[in-house]
GUKEFI-11228 format. One record per residue (C-alpha): residue in three letters; x, y negated, z negated. Coordinates in steps of 0.25 Angstrom, whole numbers. Example, Ala and Ser with C-alpha at 12.3 -4.5 7.8 and 13.67 -1.06 7.14 Angstrom:
2
NODE  residuo      x      y      z
NODE      ALA     49     18    -31
NODE      SER     55      4    -29
END
This chain:
624
NODE  residuo      x      y      z
NODE      UNK    -74    -44    -70
NODE      UNK    -80    -33    -61
NODE      UNK    -76    -36    -44
NODE      UNK    -85    -29    -35
NODE      UNK    -83    -26    -20
NODE      UNK    -97    -25    -13
NODE      UNK    -97    -18      1
NODE      UNK   -109    -13     12
NODE      UNK   -106     -1     10
NODE      UNK   -102     10     -2
NODE      UNK   -110     12    -13
NODE      UNK   -114     -2    -20
NODE      UNK   -120     -4    -35
NODE      UNK   -133    -11    -33
NODE      UNK   -135    -25    -41
NODE      UNK   -149    -21    -44
NODE      UNK   -145     -5    -47
NODE      UNK   -141      7    -38
NODE      UNK   -133      8    -28
NODE      UNK   -132      5    -14
NODE      UNK   -126     16     -7
NODE      UNK   -121     13      9
NODE      UNK   -113     19     20
NODE      UNK   -109     15     35
NODE      UNK   -114     29     43
NODE      UNK   -116     26     59
NODE      UNK   -113     40     63
NODE      UNK   -123     43     54
NODE      UNK   -139     44     54
NODE      UNK   -144     49     40
NODE      UNK   -135     48     27
NODE      UNK   -140     53     15
NODE      UNK   -133     47     -1
NODE      UNK   -131     56    -10
NODE      UNK   -131     51    -25
NODE      UNK   -125     58    -37
NODE      UNK   -130     50    -49
NODE      UNK   -120     51    -62
NODE      UNK   -123     62    -70
NODE      UNK   -132     69    -59
NODE      UNK   -129     84    -53
NODE      UNK   -137     82    -41
NODE      UNK   -136     73    -30
NODE      UNK   -146     65    -24
NODE      UNK   -149     60     -9
NODE      UNK   -153     48     -5
NODE      UNK   -156     44     10
NODE      UNK   -147     32     18
NODE      UNK   -151     23     24
NODE      UNK   -148     20     38
NODE      UNK   -148      3     37
NODE      UNK   -141     -1     50
NODE      UNK   -130      0     58
NODE      UNK   -124     12     51
NODE      UNK   -127      9     38
NODE      UNK   -133     18     28
NODE      UNK   -138     13     14
NODE      UNK   -143     18      1
NODE      UNK   -148     14    -14
NODE      UNK   -150     23    -25
NODE      UNK   -153     13    -36
NODE      UNK   -152     27    -45
NODE      UNK   -137     24    -42
NODE      UNK   -124     19    -50
NODE      UNK   -111     19    -52
NODE      UNK   -102     33    -55
NODE      UNK   -113     38    -45
NODE      UNK   -110     47    -33
NODE      UNK   -113     46    -20
NODE      UNK   -112     52     -4
NODE      UNK   -118     52      8
NODE      UNK   -122     63     17
NODE      UNK   -123     65     31
NODE      UNK   -134     71     35
NODE      UNK   -130     69     51
NODE      UNK   -115     71     51
NODE      UNK   -103     77     59
NODE      UNK   -108     90     67
NODE      UNK    -97     96     55
NODE      UNK   -106     90     45
NODE      UNK   -113     98     34
NODE      UNK   -128    103     38
NODE      UNK   -132     95     27
NODE      UNK   -124     85     31
NODE      UNK   -110     78     28
NODE      UNK   -107     71     14
NODE      UNK    -97     62     12
NODE      UNK    -92     48      3
NODE      UNK    -95     35      3
NODE      UNK    -82     29     12
NODE      UNK    -84     15      2
NODE      UNK    -85     23    -10
NODE      UNK    -78     17    -23
NODE      UNK    -76     31    -31
NODE      UNK    -73     43    -24
NODE      UNK    -71     52    -37
NODE      UNK    -73     67    -30
NODE      UNK    -63     63    -18
NODE      UNK    -64     59     -3
NODE      UNK    -75     70      0
NODE      UNK    -83     68    -10
NODE      UNK    -95     58    -15
NODE      UNK    -92     42    -19
NODE      UNK    -96     37    -32
NODE      UNK   -105     24    -34
NODE      UNK    -95     14    -41
NODE      UNK    -98      0    -49
NODE      UNK    -87     -7    -46
NODE      UNK    -89    -18    -57
NODE      UNK    -88     -6    -67
NODE      UNK    -73    -13    -68
NODE      UNK    -72    -26    -78
NODE      UNK    -60    -33    -72
NODE      UNK    -51    -38    -83
NODE      UNK    -40    -45    -74
NODE      UNK    -51    -48    -66
NODE      UNK    -45    -63    -65
NODE      UNK    -33    -60    -57
NODE      UNK    -31    -66    -43
NODE      UNK    -19    -59    -41
NODE      UNK     -5    -63    -36
NODE      UNK      1    -70    -24
NODE      UNK      7    -60    -15
NODE      UNK     22    -64    -17
NODE      UNK     23    -60    -30
NODE      UNK     20    -45    -26
NODE      UNK     28    -35    -30
NODE      UNK     20    -22    -24
NODE      UNK     22     -8    -31
NODE      UNK     16      3    -23
NODE      UNK      9     15    -27
NODE      UNK      4     26    -26
NODE      UNK     -8     28    -39
NODE      UNK     -6     45    -38
NODE      UNK      9     46    -39
NODE      UNK     11     33    -47
NODE      UNK     10     40    -60
NODE      UNK      6     54    -65
NODE      UNK     -7     54    -66
NODE      UNK     -9     47    -53
NODE      UNK    -22     38    -56
NODE      UNK    -26     23    -57
NODE      UNK    -25     25    -73
NODE      UNK    -11     28    -73
NODE      UNK     -7     19    -62
NODE      UNK    -13      7    -70
NODE      UNK     -6     12    -83
NODE      UNK     10     10    -76
NODE      UNK      9     -5    -69
NODE      UNK     12    -13    -82
NODE      UNK     23     -6    -80
NODE      UNK     24    -10    -65
NODE      UNK     20    -25    -68
NODE      UNK     31    -25    -78
NODE      UNK     42    -22    -69
NODE      UNK     34    -34    -59
NODE      UNK     29    -27    -51
NODE      UNK     12    -36    -46
NODE      UNK      9    -27    -37
NODE      UNK      4    -13    -36
NODE      UNK     -1     -8    -22
NODE      UNK     -9      7    -24
NODE      UNK     -8     15    -12
NODE      UNK    -21     19     -6
NODE      UNK    -33     21    -16
NODE      UNK    -42     25     -5
NODE      UNK    -50     39     -9
NODE      UNK    -41     51      0
NODE      UNK    -43     66     -2
NODE      UNK    -37     74    -14
NODE      UNK    -31     70    -24
NODE      UNK    -18     64    -19
NODE      UNK    -14     54     -8
NODE      UNK     -8     43     -3
NODE      UNK    -21     36      1
NODE      UNK    -18     34     13
NODE      UNK    -28     44     18
NODE      UNK    -42     38      9
NODE      UNK    -56     40     13
NODE      UNK    -65     32      4
NODE      UNK    -56     19      4
NODE      UNK    -65     12     -6
NODE      UNK    -61     23    -18
NODE      UNK    -54     23    -25
NODE      UNK    -46     36    -26
NODE      UNK    -50     45    -36
NODE      UNK    -41     54    -41
NODE      UNK    -34     40    -45
NODE      UNK    -46     35    -53
NODE      UNK    -58     28    -52
NODE      UNK    -61     14    -46
NODE      UNK    -62      9    -58
NODE      UNK    -48     15    -64
NODE      UNK    -41      8    -51
NODE      UNK    -47     -4    -56
NODE      UNK    -43     -3    -68
NODE      UNK    -28     -2    -63
NODE      UNK    -29    -15    -53
NODE      UNK    -34    -24    -67
NODE      UNK    -23    -19    -73
NODE      UNK    -13    -22    -63
NODE      UNK    -19    -37    -63
NODE      UNK    -19    -37    -79
NODE      UNK     -2    -36    -76
NODE      UNK     -2    -46    -65
NODE      UNK     -3    -37    -55
NODE      UNK     -7    -36    -43
NODE      UNK    -13    -21    -35
NODE      UNK    -15    -18    -21
NODE      UNK    -19     -7    -15
NODE      UNK    -15      1     -1
NODE      UNK    -29      2      9
NODE      UNK    -27     12     20
NODE      UNK    -36      5     32
NODE      UNK    -30     12     43
NODE      UNK    -36     25     41
NODE      UNK    -42     36     34
NODE      UNK    -40     47     27
NODE      UNK    -42     62     35
NODE      UNK    -50     67     24
NODE      UNK    -61     63     17
NODE      UNK    -65     52     27
NODE      UNK    -80     55     32
NODE      UNK    -81     42     40
NODE      UNK    -80     48     54
NODE      UNK    -93     57     51
NODE      UNK   -102     46     49
NODE      UNK    -96     34     54
NODE      UNK    -85     37     66
NODE      UNK    -86     23     68
NODE      UNK    -76     19     57
NODE      UNK    -66     25     67
NODE      UNK    -59     23     80
NODE      UNK    -59     33     87
NODE      UNK    -51     28    100
NODE      UNK    -42     25     89
NODE      UNK    -33     39     83
NODE      UNK    -24     36     71
NODE      UNK    -17     48     64
NODE      UNK    -29     49     55
NODE      UNK    -39     50     66
NODE      UNK    -46     39     71
NODE      UNK    -45     22     69
NODE      UNK    -54     16     60
NODE      UNK    -62      8     69
NODE      UNK    -57     -9     66
NODE      UNK    -63    -14     79
NODE      UNK    -71     -3     87
NODE      UNK    -88     -4     86
NODE      UNK    -92     -3     72
NODE      UNK    -79     -8     66
NODE      UNK    -85    -18     58
NODE      UNK    -90    -10     47
NODE      UNK    -79     -1     45
NODE      UNK    -69    -15     45
NODE      UNK    -80    -20     35
NODE      UNK    -77     -6     26
NODE      UNK    -62     -9     24
NODE      UNK    -64    -24     22
NODE      UNK    -73    -20     10
NODE      UNK    -62     -8      6
NODE      UNK    -51    -20      7
NODE      UNK    -59    -29     -1
NODE      UNK    -65    -20    -12
NODE      UNK    -49    -15    -19
NODE      UNK    -48    -30    -18
NODE      UNK    -60    -36    -23
NODE      UNK    -68    -22    -32
NODE      UNK    -55    -16    -36
NODE      UNK    -45    -29    -37
NODE      UNK    -34    -29    -29
NODE      UNK    -24    -37    -26
NODE      UNK    -23    -32    -11
NODE      UNK    -22    -20     -1
NODE      UNK    -11    -14      8
NODE      UNK    -17    -11     23
NODE      UNK    -11      2     26
NODE      UNK     -6      5     40
NODE      UNK    -14     -7     47
NODE      UNK     -5     -6     58
NODE      UNK    -12      8     59
NODE      UNK    -27      0     60
NODE      UNK    -30     -1     75
NODE      UNK    -40    -14     74
NODE      UNK    -42    -24     87
NODE      UNK    -50    -33     80
NODE      UNK    -49    -48     76
NODE      UNK    -46    -49     64
NODE      UNK    -41    -33     64
NODE      UNK    -44    -27     50
NODE      UNK    -32    -29     43
NODE      UNK    -34    -45     47
NODE      UNK    -50    -45     42
NODE      UNK    -47    -36     29
NODE      UNK    -37    -46     28
NODE      UNK    -44    -56     28
NODE      UNK    -56    -52     21
NODE      UNK    -45    -50      8
NODE      UNK    -41    -63      7
NODE      UNK    -56    -71     11
NODE      UNK    -62    -63      2
NODE      UNK    -54    -59    -12
NODE      UNK    -42    -66     -6
NODE      UNK    -50    -77    -10
NODE      UNK    -51    -77    -27
NODE      UNK    -35    -68    -27
NODE      UNK    -24    -66    -21
NODE      UNK    -26    -54    -12
NODE      UNK    -14    -46     -3
NODE      UNK    -15    -36      8
NODE      UNK     -2    -31     12
NODE      UNK     -2    -23     24
NODE      UNK      7    -11     32
NODE      UNK      8    -11     44
NODE      UNK     18     -6     54
NODE      UNK     17    -15     64
NODE      UNK     24    -26     55
NODE      UNK     15    -37     60
NODE      UNK     16    -51     52
NODE      UNK      5    -57     59
NODE      UNK     -4    -51     48
NODE      UNK      5    -55     37
NODE      UNK      5    -72     43
NODE      UNK      3    -83     34
NODE      UNK     -5    -94     34
NODE      UNK     -3   -107     29
NODE      UNK     -1   -108     16
NODE      UNK      6    -93     16
NODE      UNK     -7    -85     14
NODE      UNK     -9    -72     22
NODE      UNK    -18    -73     35
NODE      UNK    -17    -58     33
NODE      UNK    -11    -50     25
NODE      UNK     -3    -53     13
NODE      UNK     10    -44     18
NODE      UNK     13    -31     23
NODE      UNK     23    -18     19
NODE      UNK     36    -21     25
NODE      UNK     42     -6     28
NODE      UNK     51    -12     37
NODE      UNK     59    -18     24
NODE      UNK     57     -3     18
NODE      UNK     64      4     33
NODE      UNK     76     -4     32
NODE      UNK     78     -3     16
NODE      UNK     77     12     19
NODE      UNK     86     16     30
NODE      UNK     97      6     24
NODE      UNK     95     13     14
NODE      UNK     92     26     18
NODE      UNK     98     29     32
NODE      UNK     86     35     36
NODE      UNK     82     30     50
NODE      UNK     70     41     54
NODE      UNK     57     38     59
NODE      UNK     53     23     59
NODE      UNK     67     19     50
NODE      UNK     73     21     63
NODE      UNK     70      5     63
NODE      UNK     79      1     53
NODE      UNK     89      9     56
NODE      UNK     99     -2     61
NODE      UNK    104    -10     51
NODE      UNK     95     -8     40
NODE      UNK    102    -16     31
NODE      UNK    100    -27     40
NODE      UNK     84    -24     43
NODE      UNK     82    -24     29
NODE      UNK     89    -39     28
NODE      UNK     78    -41     38
NODE      UNK     66    -36     32
NODE      UNK     71    -44     19
NODE      UNK     72    -57     27
NODE      UNK     60    -57     35
NODE      UNK     50    -47     32
NODE      UNK     49    -36     46
NODE      UNK     60    -29     49
NODE      UNK     52    -27     65
NODE      UNK     46    -40     66
NODE      UNK     45    -36     83
NODE      UNK     57    -28     83
NODE      UNK     58    -17     93
NODE      UNK     54     -5     84
NODE      UNK     62      8     88
NODE      UNK     50     16     80
NODE      UNK     40     10     89
NODE      UNK     49     13    102
NODE      UNK     56     -2    105
NODE      UNK     44     -8    102
NODE      UNK     42    -22     94
NODE      UNK     36    -19     80
NODE      UNK     32    -31     73
NODE      UNK     31    -44     72
NODE      UNK     38    -57     69
NODE      UNK     39    -59     54
NODE      UNK     46    -71     51
NODE      UNK     39    -81     44
NODE      UNK     29    -73     36
NODE      UNK     33    -75     18
NODE      UNK     40    -60     15
NODE      UNK     31    -58      4
NODE      UNK     23    -54     15
NODE      UNK     32    -40     16
NODE      UNK     29    -32      6
NODE      UNK     44    -24      8
NODE      UNK     46    -11      1
NODE      UNK     58      2      0
NODE      UNK     49      9     -4
NODE      UNK     35     15     -1
NODE      UNK     23     27     -2
NODE      UNK     26     28     14
NODE      UNK     41     24     13
NODE      UNK     42     35      4
NODE      UNK     29     46      5
NODE      UNK     30     46     18
NODE      UNK     45     52     16
NODE      UNK     44     69     17
NODE      UNK     50     67      4
NODE      UNK     46     56     -1
NODE      UNK     59     50     -5
NODE      UNK     61     35    -12
NODE      UNK     71     26     -9
NODE      UNK     79     28    -22
NODE      UNK     79     43    -20
NODE      UNK     83     41     -2
NODE      UNK     96     28     -4
NODE      UNK    107     25    -13
NODE      UNK    101     19    -25
NODE      UNK    110      7    -25
NODE      UNK    104      2    -11
NODE      UNK     88      8    -15
NODE      UNK     91     -4    -25
NODE      UNK     96    -15    -19
NODE      UNK     84    -11     -9
NODE      UNK     75    -14    -17
NODE      UNK     82    -26    -25
NODE      UNK     82    -31     -9
NODE      UNK     65    -30    -10
NODE      UNK     61    -34    -25
NODE      UNK     72    -49    -21
NODE      UNK     64    -50     -8
NODE      UNK     52    -59     -8
NODE      UNK     45    -50      3
NODE      UNK     34    -43     -6
NODE      UNK     42    -31    -14
NODE      UNK     34    -17    -14
NODE      UNK     39     -4    -23
NODE      UNK     33      7    -23
NODE      UNK     31     14    -36
NODE      UNK     43     21    -43
NODE      UNK     51     13    -33
NODE      UNK     54      3    -47
NODE      UNK     61     15    -54
NODE      UNK     68     20    -40
NODE      UNK     58     31    -42
NODE      UNK     64     46    -36
NODE      UNK     49     52    -35
NODE      UNK     45     55    -21
NODE      UNK     32     50    -16
NODE      UNK     28     59     -6
NODE      UNK     15     59      2
NODE      UNK      4     69     -2
NODE      UNK    -11     72      0
NODE      UNK    -21     81     -4
NODE      UNK    -28     88      7
NODE      UNK    -24    101      2
NODE      UNK    -23    113      9
NODE      UNK    -32    108     20
NODE      UNK    -29    107     36
NODE      UNK    -29     91     34
NODE      UNK    -18     94     22
NODE      UNK    -10    105     30
NODE      UNK    -10     94     42
NODE      UNK     -4     83     32
NODE      UNK      6     93     28
NODE      UNK      9     98     42
NODE      UNK     10     82     44
NODE      UNK     19     77     34
NODE      UNK     28     87     39
NODE      UNK     27     84     54
NODE      UNK     30     71     50
NODE      UNK     43     71     44
NODE      UNK     49     83     56
NODE      UNK     55     74     63
NODE      UNK     66     72     53
NODE      UNK     78     80     51
NODE      UNK     75     79     36
NODE      UNK     64     88     37
NODE      UNK     65     96     50
NODE      UNK     63    111     50
NODE      UNK     56    119     41
NODE      UNK     62    118     29
NODE      UNK     60    103     31
NODE      UNK     46    101     33
NODE      UNK     46    110     21
NODE      UNK     51    100     12
NODE      UNK     40     89     16
NODE      UNK     32     91      2
NODE      UNK     18     95      5
NODE      UNK      7     84      5
NODE      UNK     -5     90      0
NODE      UNK      3     99    -11
NODE      UNK      0     91    -27
NODE      UNK     16     90    -30
NODE      UNK     18     83    -17
NODE      UNK      9     71    -24
NODE      UNK     17     73    -39
NODE      UNK     30     73    -34
NODE      UNK     25     59    -28
NODE      UNK     24     54    -43
NODE      UNK     33     44    -50
NODE      UNK     40     50    -60
NODE      UNK     41     39    -71
NODE      UNK     49     44    -81
NODE      UNK     61     41    -69
NODE      UNK     61     27    -74
NODE      UNK     70     35    -86
NODE      UNK     80     38    -79
NODE      UNK     92     28    -78
NODE      UNK     92     24    -62
NODE      UNK     77     23    -62
NODE      UNK     78     14    -75
NODE      UNK     89      6    -67
NODE      UNK     80      6    -55
NODE      UNK     67      1    -64
NODE      UNK     77    -10    -70
NODE      UNK     80    -15    -56
NODE      UNK     68    -15    -51
NODE      UNK     62    -24    -63
NODE      UNK     75    -33    -62
NODE      UNK     72    -36    -48
NODE      UNK     56    -38    -48
NODE      UNK     60    -49    -61
NODE      UNK     71    -54    -52
NODE      UNK     60    -55    -41
NODE      UNK     49    -61    -51
NODE      UNK     60    -72    -58
NODE      UNK     65    -77    -45
NODE      UNK     59    -72    -31
NODE      UNK     45    -72    -32
NODE      UNK     43    -85    -37
NODE      UNK     50    -91    -26
NODE      UNK     41    -83    -15
NODE      UNK     28    -92    -20
NODE      UNK     30   -101     -7
NODE      UNK     37    -91      3
NODE      UNK     47    -84      8
NODE      UNK     55    -80     20
NODE      UNK     69    -76     25
NODE      UNK     80    -85     25
NODE      UNK     91    -74     29
NODE      UNK     94    -60     27
NODE      UNK    108    -54     31
NODE      UNK    114    -38     32
NODE      UNK    127    -35     34
NODE      UNK    136    -24     30
NODE      UNK    126    -19     20
NODE      UNK    124    -33     14
NODE      UNK    107    -39     13
NODE      UNK    107    -53     11
NODE      UNK     94    -62     12
NODE      UNK     89    -73      8
NODE      UNK     73    -78     10
NODE      UNK     67    -92      7
NODE      UNK     57    -90     -4
NODE      UNK     46   -102     -4
NODE      UNK     55   -114      1
NODE      UNK     65   -117    -10
NODE      UNK     72   -103    -14
NODE      UNK     80    -93     -7
NODE      UNK     81    -79    -12
NODE      UNK     96    -73    -10
NODE      UNK     97    -57     -7
NODE      UNK    110    -49     -6
NODE      UNK    111    -34     -6
NODE      UNK    121    -23     -3
NODE      UNK    117    -12      2
NODE      UNK    132    -10      6
NODE      UNK    142      3      3
NODE      UNK    151     -7     -5
NODE      UNK    151    -19    -13
NODE      UNK    152    -32     -5
NODE      UNK    156    -48     -9
NODE      UNK    147    -59     -6
NODE      UNK    145    -72     -6
NODE      UNK    134    -74    -18
NODE      UNK    121    -79    -16
NODE      UNK    116    -92    -19
NODE      UNK    105    -95    -30
NODE      UNK    101    -88    -43
NODE      UNK    105    -73    -46
NODE      UNK     90    -66    -44
NODE      UNK     96    -53    -47
NODE      UNK    110    -46    -43
NODE      UNK    110    -29    -44
NODE      UNK    126    -22    -38
NODE      UNK    134    -37    -38
NODE      UNK    141    -43    -48
NODE      UNK    137    -58    -56
NODE      UNK    147    -66    -50
NODE      UNK    150    -78    -59
NODE      UNK    144    -92    -54
NODE      UNK    154    -98    -46
NODE      UNK    156    -84    -38
NODE      UNK    153    -84    -24
NODE      UNK    153    -69    -21
NODE      UNK    151    -57    -29
NODE      UNK    150    -43    -27
NODE      UNK    138    -36    -20
NODE      UNK    139    -21    -23
NODE      UNK    131    -10    -15
NODE      UNK    118    -13    -19
NODE      UNK    119    -24    -24
NODE      UNK    110    -34    -24
NODE      UNK    111    -49    -26
NODE      UNK     98    -58    -26
NODE      UNK     97    -73    -28
NODE      UNK     88    -86    -26
NODE      UNK     93   -101    -23
NODE      UNK     82   -112    -25
NODE      UNK     83   -126    -18
NODE      UNK     90   -131    -30
NODE      UNK    101   -119    -33
NODE      UNK    113   -122    -25
END
């Protein structure tokens, strides 16, 4: 099977041979296409024709896949070289020479899909595993990540989520500073190697989601300002410069660029869905807004023939973006990352209340129970972090699988000064209890790579801007970010923060797979496997027709939650986050999972919950 998403821009192979090159450059008057055929040593120049509305086009009959190409602006900005500014294609399908180098013509149909019949999985079956390709393995490549997929599938993972892959500056980075949204990061491998990864995942029954960034471009290698200032709205400033223009003059072309990008990843690479980074940072007053337009394009396009999911990151907790129709189908997004649950659990487990954790400082166990029960903690309540202003929208009525909940993510680990994981910060018994609550809930759970074996390797913030003004500015900014925290005050505290540009910072963030052989980590892996097996056998089948809160409570360290699964089942969860054992009334129904709790005889009604103990049971209509 072949896959190809055709676009009105970029380099497109023609049916009769040759390549059509197209660039939107409304601020340019003269453009030259420079072309380097395979095995050639000299660039060839061809004038590009202005075809109206800022578009330039050239068709080269002799061009073919694997040729390199670039654009030369002969009337670029004032500080451009006298012979013109040379830029890559913003819609490049491959940029093997990094963000400042030439682009490469790609034949999307060169890869032969082995599992082209794959139509995805329903969302309620998702157990998501977030990974960063560069640090997931020692090799840091698509091929090396692909080799580990069978282990994840055997563990009980059903979806992997790749951190952003758009070509970024240098050889290492998180991916959120990408500048070529259509080009997979070349330091990880080729486009076909990425397709092989997705294809292999599908053969193992794994969905593959991709994290994409549509709210900003990275600071190095973004040439759009030089020939296409209409791409940005200078009246709206962000931390990365002018905001992307989604609703001003000429915004229709900008919107089409990103809509095509979303369709490209799903149609050409076979991704099962996208995670949209920081949609709260997107300014768009148009109707429909770009987020809704993206969701509609995916649902009405590839979503007509297979399962396609859209997950949001949204600090504003906008429940309306997660609404369902009468048949339970998403009207916009499928789900949202639920940072509220993370924050409540983190405060409970660590006692940390600085920064945004202050909103969860009061009775974190009660807030964790609320998050498990309904999804958002802040669903319109006043937030101290917002000077008492309300945050969020009421989320009652949303199915709980609309919340991707987690104890760790790249953000929550990597945005710590020293990149410590929760397993390094808190009592292992309590962390395991919180992880059990997550994995046994009707939320869609997400693990951060290595969490399945309680990895102790840090995940630090790293980039590759070198000893440049930008690199030094990033390092200073990183130190300034933590200046207000007591642990990093003063010169010694600042010096303890790793340099993001240092290669050692990146290398320290690579998973140490050998940790799994250490007894404590091996035990954590066994628990994760058992929890996921219980979820797969007893919880997921009952979620097929939705889920909702029935009851939640938290008192003196004891957490209780009961959910309605479908229309005929209740799921009961009990966990002891206190420091002493607690005798409790036995939960009704059939046992799903127990740890740290004595197993009573069938006729006994009470059981002893040890600290960190967890008990879960399902109760169907036919049960007493």
